[in-house]
N, C-alpha and C positions, 0 to 999 in steps of 0.2 A: 748631376750628371745628365747631359743631354743625350738624346737618342731619337729613334724613329717611333717610339711607343710612348704614350701617356700612361704610365703605370698607375693602376688604381690599387688602393688598399681596401680590401673588402672584409666585412665582418664574418666572423664564423658562425653565422645564423642562416635560416632558411633562405632569406633573400640574397645573401652574398654567396652562398653556396650555389643556389640556383643560377645566379648570373655568371658564376664561374663555369658552370657546366655548359652554359649557352656559348661562352667564349671558346671553350674546348671543342664543342661540335663544330664550330666555325673554323677550326684549325689553329686557334690561339695558344698562347703560352701563359700558364697560371702556376705560380708558386704556392704549394699546398703543405701544410703541416702533416707530419707523420709522427709516429712514435720514436722514430730514430733521428731524422734531420728533416728540414723542409726540403721537398722535392720539386723539381721543375717539371710540371706535368704538360704533356701534349698527347694527342691521339695517336696510339701506337700503329694504327692501320693507315696512316697518311705519310707518305714520302716527304710531302711538303712541310707538314707540322713537325715531324722528326728533324728535318733539316734546320728548322728554326732553333731547335735545342741546341744543335752543334753550333750554330752561329752565335746565338746569344751568350753561350758559355765559352766560346773559343776552344771547344773541345776536340781533340784529335780524332780523326776519322777511324782510327784503328781501335778506339776504346769503346766497347759495346756498352749498351744501356740495359737497365733492369726494367722489366715490364711487370706492372701492377695490375692485378685482376681481383675481383670481389670473392672468388671461391676456388676450391679445389677442382670443381667441375669446370669451371672457365679456364682454369690453367690446362686442363686435360685437352683442350681444343687447340692448344698452341704447343705443347711439348709431350714427349713419350714418357710415361711414368713406369719405372721398374718397381718391384717390391720394396726396394730400399728407399726409393724416392717417395713411395706411398707412406712408408713408415715415418719419414722425416716430416712430411707434410702433415700427417695425422697428429703428430707430437707438438709441432711448432706453428702451424698456420690456425688463424691469423697471428701474425707476429713478426719480429725482427729476424727472420730467416729467409735468404734468397737461395734458390736451388738453381744450378746450372744443369740443364738436361737437354737431350737431343731434341731438336726442333722438328715439329711435324711438318712434312712437305706441304700440307694443305693450310698451314697456319697464315692467316691474314695479318701479316706484320710488315711494316716499312722495311725495305732491305737494309738500310743503315744501322738498324737496331742491333743486329747481330755482328755487325763489322766483318762480314764475309765468313763467320764461323758457322758451323753446323750445329751449334748449341745455342740455347737462349737462357737468359737469366730471369727467373720468375719469382714473385713475392706476392703473398696475400697480406696486406697491412692490417694493422689492428688500431688505427686512429680513427675516432669517430667521423672527423671531417673528410679525411680521405675515403673512407668507406661510404659515407653518404654521397660523395661525388661518383664513385664507382657505381652506385645503385641508380644514379640518374642518368648515366651515359650507357650507351650499348656497344662500347669498344673498350679495349684495354688502354692503359695509360703507361707511355713511357715516362719515367720520372727520376733522373739523376738528381744529385744534390743542387740546390738552387743557388749557385755561386759560379763565379768565373773559374774556369777549369785550372785545377792545380792549387787553388787557394783555400783558405779556411772554410769549412762546411758551415751552413747557417743553422742555428737552432732557435731563431727568432724572426719575425717578419722584418724587424730592423736590419738584422744581418743580411737578409736577401735584398732589401733596398740599397744598402751601401755597396752592394756588388753589381746588381742588375737593374737598378732603376733606369727607365728609359730604354731597356732592352727586351722587356717583357710586358705582356698586357696587364697582369695583376698578381697580387698576393694576398692570400687569405690570412688574416691575422688570427691564428689559433693559439697564441701564447708561446711559451717555451716548450720545446720538445722534451719528453720525459727521459727517454734513454740517452739521448745526446750523442750517440755514436751511430754510425751507419750499420745496417744489417750485417750479419754474419753470412758469408757466402760459401756454400758448399757445392762441389761438383759431384755428381753421381756418375760414376764411370761405367762402361759397358760391361765390366766384369763383376759389377755390383760394389765394387770399392768406393770409398767417398774421400774427398780431399777438401780440406779447408783452404779456400783461396783467399779469404779475408777474415780475420777474427773479428768478432763483434759481441753484442749483448747475450747471444745464446752460446754457450759453451759446448763443444762437441768433442769427443774423444777419438775422432778419426784422424787419418793422416793429415799432415799439413804441408803446404807449399805455396810459393808464389808463381811469378811469371816465369823465373828462371827454371823451375822444376820441369816445365814442358816446352820452354823456348818461345812462349807467346803469351800475350794479354788474352785471358779468357773471361775476365769479369773486371768491373770497376774496382778502384782501389789497389791495383797491382803495380802502379807505377813507382819507381824508386823514390821519386820526389813528388809528394802531393801534400795536400792540407797546409800549404806553406803560408806564414804570416807576413811575408814580403820583407822580412829582415832576419839576420842571423839568429839562430836558436840554439841555445846551449843546454844540454840535457844533464841530469844527475848532479845538479848544483846544490851546495849546502848554504851558499850565500850569494848575494848579487854583487857585481861590479858597479861602480858609479854610473855607468852608462847603460845599465841593464833594468829592464822591467822584470820583476822577480814574481814567478808564479809558485806559491808554496803548496805543501801537501802535509796533513798531520801536524806534528809538532813544529815543523819548519814553516814559519810564516812568511808572508811576502806582501807585495802590492795587492795581489789577488790570490785566494787559496782555492785549490781544487776540492778540498774538504778538510776543515780544521779538526775534524774527529777522525780522520783517516779512513772514512767509508770509501771504498772503491766505486760503488754504485754512484754516489754523489759525485765523485771525481770525474766518472764518465759523463754525467749529465752536465757538469760545468766546464769540461775541457775546452770546447770550442768558444764558449763565451769568455773564458779567461784568455784564450789566444787572441780573440778579436780586440779585447781591452789592451793587450800588450802591443798589437799592431797599431792601434790608434793612439798610443802614448807617444811622448816626445822622446822617449829613450831609443837609442840606436839598436839595441839588441834585447832578446828576451832570453831569460834563464828559467829553468824548470827544476823544481826539487825532485828528488828520487821518488818514483811510484813503484810499489811492489809489482814484480812480474809474475803475479798469480791471479787466477780467476779473470775477471774483466780487465784487470790491470794489464794483462797481455795485449788486450785489444788497444788500451790507452797507450801503451809504449809502442805499438806497432804504428799508431798515428803520429806519435811524436818523433819516432825515428824518421818517417818519411817527411815530416814537416821540417826536420832539421837537415835534410839532404838537399844540397844546392841543386837547382835544375841544371840539366845539360847545357 
């Protein structure tokens, strides 16, 4: 793929991470591994840098970004924390939980990050590469998934390059992401109630709901059509048609298996990898075996339903 960037693949070592930090300071774009998926990082305090994220991904301007910070203390300079938000942060940070909170009026963020909302999405990641980068720079990082908007999320450096090579400055090759699904997103309301806006690796027993619940997009991952492989996707299949790439689960085998042993955690970590294989196959369609809708299986099925929904 040609583009205006010569995309570098950087090692996940001191030299590569240091070079990535230099590019970020200069307003560039670097794909970085996290425990969830690879994120497309840019300095969150720069309108120009954040605009590059939207341009590289082809992301709609109404879809806000998640801001990554090194600590709860850093997060408190950006958002207002209630006792309920404090409890969630204490329990799950650093880790795959994003909190949607009221934005502080003095927060130094690019305007496009919040997409015109009075809230901001914040996360303290737990991946050593992302944490090292955040320790090297003195600004927060906006970092949505490092792929073209609406398509399959990346869990490897090669996935990033297949979508964004020539559109970003570099990618740090940190191997395969462990969780394999984007973070759980929880909004903490003014009355102290919480709402899960996107299911993910962390299971919470609060209220749930998507964009329709409040009539607007409040956080990433709420679009009806998302994570799409670029070809029709059939769910809850027990066998494949001749023109289908079949993704199995448990005792149902296929061209690729989410987890032969029936582990939902393994299925989550392999979901996007299998979808990438299906997208690259010669088959016209993809079929996926049933995945139990419990535990992290609810997050897996959320991604699959959105991937199977045709774009408007």
